[in-house]
N, C-alpha and C positions, 0 to 999 in steps of 0.2 A: 629911549629907543625901544626897549623891551616892552614897555607898556603899551606903546603904539601898536606893535605886532600882536599883542593879545586882543586889543580892541578891534583891529581889522579882522582877525580870525573869527571873533565872536560875532561881529556885524556880518561877515560871510556867511557863517553858519545859520543865523537869524534869517537872512534873506533866502537862503536855500530851503529852509523850513517853510517860509511863507510861500515860495514858488511851488512847492509840492503840495500845497493845500487846495489846489484848484477844484472845481466842481466835477471834473471827470474822474476823480480818484474814487474807487470802490473799496469800501471798508470791508473787512472780513464778515462782519454780522449784517450785510445789507439785505440778505433774504430775497433777492430779486429772482423771481421764477425763471428757469432755464430749460428744464425738461419736464414733460408730462409723459408718463409711461403706464401702460395697461399692467396692472399687477395680477388681477385674477378675473375669472369669469369669461375669457375669451374662448371661442370654440364650441360653445354648448349647442345641444340639440334638445328641442322639446316640441310638443304637439302645438300646432298652429293655434293662437289665442290663449295659450297658457303661460304661467310665469316660469322663467328659467329657474334652475335648482339654486344657483348661486348668483349673488349680486355682482354687477360689473363694478370693479374697483381700480382706481387709478392712484397714482402717487406723483405729487409735485415736488421737484427738487430744484435748489439753487445751483449756481455755477460750481459750488464746492461740494456738491452732493449731499446738502443738508436738507432735510424736509422743510417745505414752506406751508405753514398753516394760515388759516383765515383768508384764503383766496377763493372767489367764487368759481365753481366749475358747472358748466351747462352740458347735460346729456341730452342727445336728440337722436332720432332715427334718420337715416338718409332716405328721402323719399316719403311719400304719402302711403302709409300702410294701415289700412282699416283694422281697427281692433287693438292696434299696438298702443302701449302705454309705458310710462316710466314713473316710479315712485320716487319722489324727490329729484325731479328733472334738473333742478338747480340747488347746488349745496356748496357749502364752504368746506375747504380742506380742514381736517383736524390738525392738532399739533404734529402729528406724525406725517403730515403732508397728503393724507389719504381722503378720498371722497368715494362714495358708492351709491349706485342706483339699482333699484329692483326692476326688473324688466318683464313686461308682458309681450310676448311676440304678437305680431300682427296675424290676421287670418290668411295672409298670403303664404303658399308653400314656398320653400327654398330659402336662400341666404337672406338675411336681414343684417344690415350694418348699423351699428350705433357709434356716434361720435361723441367723445368727451372733449370739451374745449374750455381753456381758461378764458374767462370774460371779465369785463370791467377793468382791464389793465392795460398797460402800454403794449404788452406782448400778447396780442390776441391770436397769433398763429400757432400757439402751442395746443396740439391736438394728440389725442390717442383714439385709435380705431378698434372696435370689437366687431366680431362677426358671430352670428348665431343662426342656426338652421331651424326653420319651422317645418315639421314633418306631419304627415297624416296621423290622425288620431288612432290610437290602438283600440280595438275592440268597438263596441257599439255605444250610441249615445251622443256622439259628436265631440267627445273628447275636450270638454271645456275645463276639466279639473286639472290642475297643475300636478306636477310630479312632486315626489318627496313631501307629500302632505300639505303642499301649499295650494289651496283651492281658490285664491283670489278673495275670500271673505275677510272678515274681521278688520285688522288695521289697513288693509290694502283693498277694501271694498270700493266698488264704483269704478267703471272703466273710465280711462282718460280719453 
């Protein structure tokens, strides 16, 4: 009689384990993207047509607030802005879940909005917004040079 109870208890536990191994179970290490947030670079001001001082940086986290690496992020301007450009408009997140883009503001004065969005995944609505303001050039010569020593030449040459 006691061996029968042990068998029944063991069989019940086995069935319970099998029942909990369904496809909807999310394991702690799943790394499924859950949030994309702007980390740095928002709210900058620069002369129209020049590079921003800081790159725009986002961080992708899973549901347990752990960084998600290796996920494609697409940076893009809202609207058509002549002269605007992005260096590494499409980039994979690093191991820390971060991705960054260097921005050249368009020739249009005023607010310019840049969107960072997770791409090529099932969760394509993960977005972070950045705002930058293009201002009139200081001084003479049209103000094509960037601030902070970034003049758009070298590794970032060629307008997009």
